[in-house]
C-alpha positions in Angstrom: -39.8 17.6 -35.0 -36.4 17.5 -33.3 -35.7 20.5 -31.2 -32.0 20.7 -32.4 -32.8 20.2 -36.0 -36.2 21.6 -36.9 -37.6 20.9 -40.3 -40.6 21.7 -42.4 -42.2 18.4 -43.7 -45.0 18.3 -46.2 -46.5 16.1 -48.9 -45.6 17.1 -52.5 -47.9 17.1 -55.5 -46.1 13.9 -56.6 -47.4 12.3 -53.3 -43.9 12.0 -51.8 -42.7 13.5 -48.5 -40.3 16.5 -48.7 -38.4 17.9 -45.8 -36.7 21.3 -45.6 -34.3 22.3 -42.8 -35.5 25.5 -41.1 -32.9 28.4 -41.1 -31.4 29.5 -37.9 -31.0 33.0 -36.4 -27.3 33.2 -37.4 -27.8 32.6 -41.1 -30.8 34.9 -41.3 -28.9 37.7 -39.5 -26.0 37.4 -41.9 -28.4 37.4 -44.9 -30.1 40.5 -43.6 -26.7 42.1 -43.1 -25.7 41.4 -46.8 -29.0 42.8 -48.1 -28.6 45.9 -45.9 -25.1 46.5 -47.2 -26.3 46.1 -50.8 -29.2 48.5 -50.1 -26.9 51.1 -48.5 -24.6 50.8 -51.5 -27.6 51.5 -53.8 -28.6 54.5 -51.8 -25.0 55.8 -51.7 -24.8 55.4 -55.5 -28.0 57.4 -56.0 -26.7 60.1 -53.7 -23.5 60.4 -55.6 -25.4 60.7 -58.9 -27.7 63.3 -57.4 -24.7 65.3 -56.1 -23.4 65.8 -59.6 -26.1 68.5 -59.9 -24.5 70.7 -57.2 -24.2 71.0 -53.4 -26.2 68.0 -52.1 -26.8 69.5 -48.6 -27.9 72.8 -50.0 -30.2 71.2 -52.4 -31.8 69.1 -49.7 -32.2 72.1 -47.4 -33.9 74.0 -50.3 -36.7 71.4 -50.4 -40.0 72.1 -48.6 -40.9 70.2 -45.5 -43.3 68.0 -47.5 -40.7 67.2 -50.0 -38.2 66.2 -47.3 -40.8 64.0 -45.7 -41.6 62.5 -49.0 -37.9 61.8 -49.6 -37.6 60.1 -46.3 -40.7 57.9 -47.0 -39.2 56.9 -50.4 -36.0 55.8 -48.6 -38.0 53.7 -46.1 -40.2 52.3 -48.9 -37.2 51.3 -51.0 -35.9 49.3 -48.0 -39.2 47.6 -47.5 -39.7 46.9 -51.2 -36.2 45.4 -51.5 -37.3 42.2 -49.9 -40.7 42.2 -51.5 -39.4 42.5 -55.0 -36.6 40.0 -54.6 -38.8 37.4 -52.8 -41.5 37.5 -55.4 -39.2 37.6 -58.4 -36.5 35.2 -57.3 -38.6 32.5 -55.7 -38.2 33.6 -52.1 -34.6 34.6 -52.3 -33.0 38.0 -51.8 -29.3 38.4 -52.7 -28.4 38.0 -49.1 -30.5 34.8 -48.7 -29.1 33.4 -52.0 -25.5 34.0 -50.8 -26.3 32.3 -47.4 -28.2 29.5 -49.0 -31.6 30.4 -47.6 -35.1 30.8 -49.1 -38.5 32.0 -48.0 -41.3 29.5 -48.6 -45.0 29.1 -47.6 -45.9 26.3 -45.2 -46.6 23.9 -48.0 -43.1 24.4 -49.4 -44.1 26.6 -52.4 -42.5 30.0 -53.1 -44.2 33.1 -51.6 -46.6 35.2 -53.7 -46.9 39.0 -53.7 -49.5 39.1 -50.9 -47.4 36.7 -48.8 -44.3 38.8 -49.2 -46.2 42.1 -48.6 -47.7 40.7 -45.3 -44.4 39.2 -44.3 -42.5 42.5 -44.7 -45.3 44.7 -43.3 -44.3 43.4 -39.8 -41.0 45.3 -40.1 -43.0 48.4 -39.2 -43.1 46.9 -35.7 -39.7 45.2 -35.7 -37.4 47.9 -37.1 -38.2 50.6 -34.4 -37.5 48.0 -31.8 -34.2 47.0 -33.5 -35.6 43.7 -34.5 -35.8 42.5 -30.9 -39.3 41.0 -31.4 -38.1 39.1 -34.5 -35.0 37.8 -32.8 -37.0 36.5 -29.9 -39.6 34.9 -32.0 -37.0 33.1 -34.2 -35.1 31.9 -31.1 -38.2 30.8 -29.2 -40.7 29.5 -31.7 -40.6 25.8 -32.9 -40.5 26.8 -36.5 -38.2 29.8 -36.1 -40.8 32.3 -37.3 -40.4 36.0 -36.9 -43.6 38.2 -36.6 -43.8 38.6 -40.4 -43.6 34.8 -40.9 -46.5 34.3 -38.5 -48.6 36.9 -40.2 -48.0 35.6 -43.7 -47.7 31.9 -43.1 -44.1 31.7 -44.3 -40.9 30.1 -43.2 -37.2 30.5 -44.0 -35.5 27.3 -45.0 -32.0 26.2 -46.0 -31.8 26.2 -49.8 -29.2 23.5 -50.2 -28.8 21.1 -53.1 -31.3 18.3 -52.8 -33.4 20.1 -50.1 -36.2 21.3 -52.3 -37.4 17.9 -53.4 -40.8 19.5 -54.3 -39.0 21.3 -57.1 -36.4 18.8 -57.9 -38.3 15.6 -58.8 -36.1 13.2 -60.8 -36.3 14.0 -64.5 -35.3 11.7 -67.3 -32.0 12.7 -69.1 -32.4 15.4 -71.8 -32.5 14.0 -75.3 -30.3 15.4 -78.0 -27.4 17.7 -77.8 -29.0 20.3 -75.4 -30.7 23.6 -75.9 -30.2 27.2 -75.1 -30.5 27.3 -71.4 -31.9 30.3 -69.5 -29.6 29.9 -66.5 -29.9 32.9 -64.1 -33.3 33.9 -65.7 -35.7 31.2 -64.8 -36.4 32.6 -61.3 -37.4 35.9 -62.9 -39.6 34.6 -65.6 -41.5 32.0 -63.6 -44.1 32.8 -60.9 -44.7 30.1 -58.3 -47.9 29.1 -60.2 -45.9 28.9 -63.5 -43.4 26.6 -61.8 -46.2 24.4 -60.4 -47.7 24.0 -63.9 -44.4 23.3 -65.5 -43.5 20.6 -62.9 -46.9 19.1 -63.2 -46.4 18.7 -67.0 -43.0 17.2 -66.6 -44.3 14.6 -64.1 -47.4 13.6 -66.1 -46.0 13.8 -69.7 -45.4 10.1 -70.1 -49.1 9.5 -69.7 -50.0 12.0 -72.5 -50.8 11.1 -76.1 -47.5 11.7 -78.0 -48.9 14.5 -80.3 -50.4 16.3 -77.4 -47.3 16.0 -75.3 -45.2 17.4 -78.2 -47.6 20.2 -78.8 -47.7 21.3 -75.2 -43.9 21.1 -74.8 -43.3 23.1 -77.9 -45.8 25.8 -77.0 -44.5 26.1 -73.4 -40.9 26.2 -74.4 -41.4 28.8 -77.0 -43.4 31.0 -74.6 -40.8 30.7 -71.8 -37.9 31.3 -74.2 -39.6 34.5 -75.4 -40.1 35.7 -71.8 -36.4 35.0 -71.1 -35.3 36.9 -74.2 -34.0 33.8 -75.9 -34.6 32.2 -79.3 -37.2 29.4 -79.3 -35.5 26.0 -78.9 -35.6 23.5 -81.6 -38.9 21.5 -81.3 -36.9 18.3 -80.7 -35.3 20.0 -77.7 -38.4 21.5 -76.2 -38.6 19.1 -73.2 -34.9 19.4 -72.5 -35.4 23.2 -72.4 -38.3 22.9 -70.0 -36.3 20.6 -67.8 -33.5 23.1 -67.7 -35.9 25.9 -66.8 -37.4 23.8 -64.0 -34.0 22.9 -62.7 -32.7 26.5 -62.6 -35.9 27.8 -61.0 -35.6 25.1 -58.4 -32.2 26.4 -57.4 -29.9 24.4 -59.7 -27.1 25.8 -61.7 -26.7 29.5 -61.9 
């Protein structure tokens, strides 16, 4: 691994070698700043809505000590859960990471699960009181640019550029027919990392399946994913094109 250009390299389920460029401190800091600003905007919006009921300061002072402490804990929890929810529902990307072209992955290149994200963000309990100094030092000094949470959860932050995630962008044959309703912008929300693994496994192995079984699996999978995305089921003849589009979007394609 080159010191100036560190990468995560691993073998994919298709027996090819994938390489992901590890994100640097600058990009991660900017992504954190974007997420923090969005979170502050959400908090400010809630405060404005709450203020419609009367004098905000007076209402807060009227709360008991326990209620005030609970409100403070809710604010802290919302900040912590921001990353957890986005990372698990958007294949390792928060809005800030998406904007900066970054993604959280496990060390085998797959998206983080709920436990991974919970462990990763639990380390903020140590980092935040110290103004993220431990995280900054770890990213700057460790070979894989890992902050404390990454070390704890076995995760990394990589650059999510077109063509980078070869594990999730295996070449697919051109879609047949005139296309199908595409769930762009929704695939990352309807697919867990295991769903994506299963989908890509089918797309890679479909040519070796008996035609009737291949058609049946594709139709059933396409109908199920369309329903979860709130879309009408695609025409049976376009089931595989639909699945290709879902895989491409979940892998960070259009949208």
